[in-house]
C-alpha positions in Angstrom: -0.1 -0.1 0.0 2.9 2.3 0.8 4.4 2.3 -2.6 1.1 3.1 -4.1 1.1 6.2 -2.4 4.6 6.9 -2.9 4.2 6.1 -6.9 0.7 7.9 -7.0 2.6 11.0 -5.7 5.5 10.9 -8.1 3.1 10.5 -11.1 0.5 13.1 -9.9 2.9 15.5 -8.7 3.2 18.7 -10.5 7.1 18.8 -10.6 7.2 15.3 -12.4 8.7 15.3 -15.3 7.3 13.1 -18.0 8.7 12.1 -21.7 5.5 12.9 -23.5 5.9 16.9 -21.6 5.6 19.7 -24.5 9.2 21.3 -24.8 9.5 24.7 -25.9 11.8 24.9 -29.1 14.2 28.1 -28.9 16.9 29.5 -31.7 18.7 30.8 -28.7 19.3 32.3 -25.1 21.1 33.4 -22.1 21.2 31.4 -19.4 22.5 32.7 -15.9 24.2 29.7 -14.1 24.6 29.7 -10.3 28.4 28.4 -9.3 29.5 28.0 -5.8 33.4 28.3 -5.7 32.9 27.6 -1.9 30.0 27.5 0.3 30.0 27.8 4.5 30.2 25.5 7.1 30.0 25.4 10.5 29.1 28.1 13.3 32.3 30.0 12.6 31.0 30.1 8.6 34.6 28.4 7.9 34.6 27.9 3.4 34.5 24.9 2.2 35.9 25.1 -1.2 34.3 23.4 -4.3 35.6 22.3 -7.7 32.9 23.7 -10.2 32.4 22.5 -13.4 29.9 24.3 -16.3 28.1 21.5 -18.1 26.6 22.9 -21.7 24.7 19.9 -23.5 23.4 19.9 -26.8 20.0 17.7 -26.5 18.9 18.6 -29.8 19.1 14.7 -31.5 19.5 16.5 -35.2 20.5 19.8 -35.4 23.7 22.1 -33.8 23.5 25.1 -31.7 26.5 27.8 -31.4 27.9 28.8 -27.8 29.0 32.4 -28.4 29.2 33.6 -24.6 30.5 31.7 -21.2 31.4 33.9 -18.9 32.5 33.7 -15.3 31.5 36.3 -12.6 32.5 36.9 -8.7 29.9 37.2 -6.0 29.5 41.2 -6.5 28.6 40.7 -10.4 32.1 41.8 -11.5 33.2 39.1 -14.6 36.5 37.3 -14.0 37.0 35.3 -16.9 35.6 35.3 -20.6 36.1 31.8 -21.4 35.3 32.2 -25.1 37.7 34.0 -28.0 35.3 33.0 -30.7 32.0 31.0 -31.2 31.9 27.3 -30.7 29.7 24.7 -32.2 28.0 22.1 -30.5 26.8 19.3 -32.9 23.6 17.5 -32.2 24.1 15.4 -28.7 27.7 17.1 -28.4 28.5 18.2 -25.0 31.9 20.7 -23.5 32.7 21.7 -20.0 34.7 24.3 -18.1 35.9 23.7 -15.2 36.7 26.5 -12.0 39.7 24.4 -9.6 38.8 23.9 -6.3 42.1 26.5 -5.2 40.3 29.1 -7.3 37.8 30.9 -4.5 38.1 34.4 -6.3 34.2 33.7 -7.4 32.9 33.0 -3.8 29.4 32.2 -2.9 27.7 33.8 -5.1 29.9 32.8 -8.2 27.7 32.2 -11.9 28.3 32.0 -15.2 26.7 33.6 -18.1 26.4 31.4 -21.0 24.8 32.8 -24.7 23.6 30.3 -27.2 21.9 30.7 -30.5 21.1 28.9 -33.8 19.6 29.4 -37.2 16.7 26.6 -37.0 14.3 26.0 -33.7 16.4 23.4 -31.3 15.6 21.8 -28.2 17.3 24.5 -25.7 20.5 22.9 -24.8 20.8 21.3 -20.7 23.0 24.1 -18.7 24.2 23.2 -15.6 27.2 23.2 -12.7 28.3 20.6 -10.9 29.9 21.5 -7.7 32.0 18.8 -5.4 34.5 19.3 -2.8 36.1 16.8 0.0 37.9 18.4 3.1 39.0 15.9 5.7 36.6 12.9 6.1 34.0 15.6 4.8 32.5 15.6 0.3 30.1 17.7 -0.5 28.5 17.2 -4.6 25.4 19.0 -5.8 24.5 20.7 -8.6 22.9 23.6 -9.9 20.4 24.0 -12.9 20.5 27.5 -14.9 17.9 29.6 -15.9 17.0 31.3 -18.6 17.4 35.0 -18.4 16.6 36.2 -22.2 15.2 34.2 -24.8 16.4 35.1 -28.7 13.5 35.6 -31.1 15.5 34.5 -34.0 
């Protein structure tokens, strides 16, 4: 009986994601991606340094997309790093990653990326997320943060 209850919560929850969901196609977007180069632990707010991996995945099975911007910003909103000198093409189902090393604490707890992409065709928007991971002594922390669209290109 408990299993039926749990399954009904999943299938009827508005948060559940289903394969038959209608997805919005796009010509391009600007995406804000939270990226925590460190978080704070304990009562003394001791920094716990993290390695950040930004992952950009072209999930369109037939069309390529062009990544035009991958910029890294620190907590106060100042750009720290421009990762692209020229646009790069991601072929269908191709992925790319950018890494901020654990020892680089310049981004702070409010670090973020701005990713811009475009396409000549309507495509499935890419999945853009950050993965944070770190270890200290016997403690390990890992979590992800999904990007959020802040601007949608009309064409």
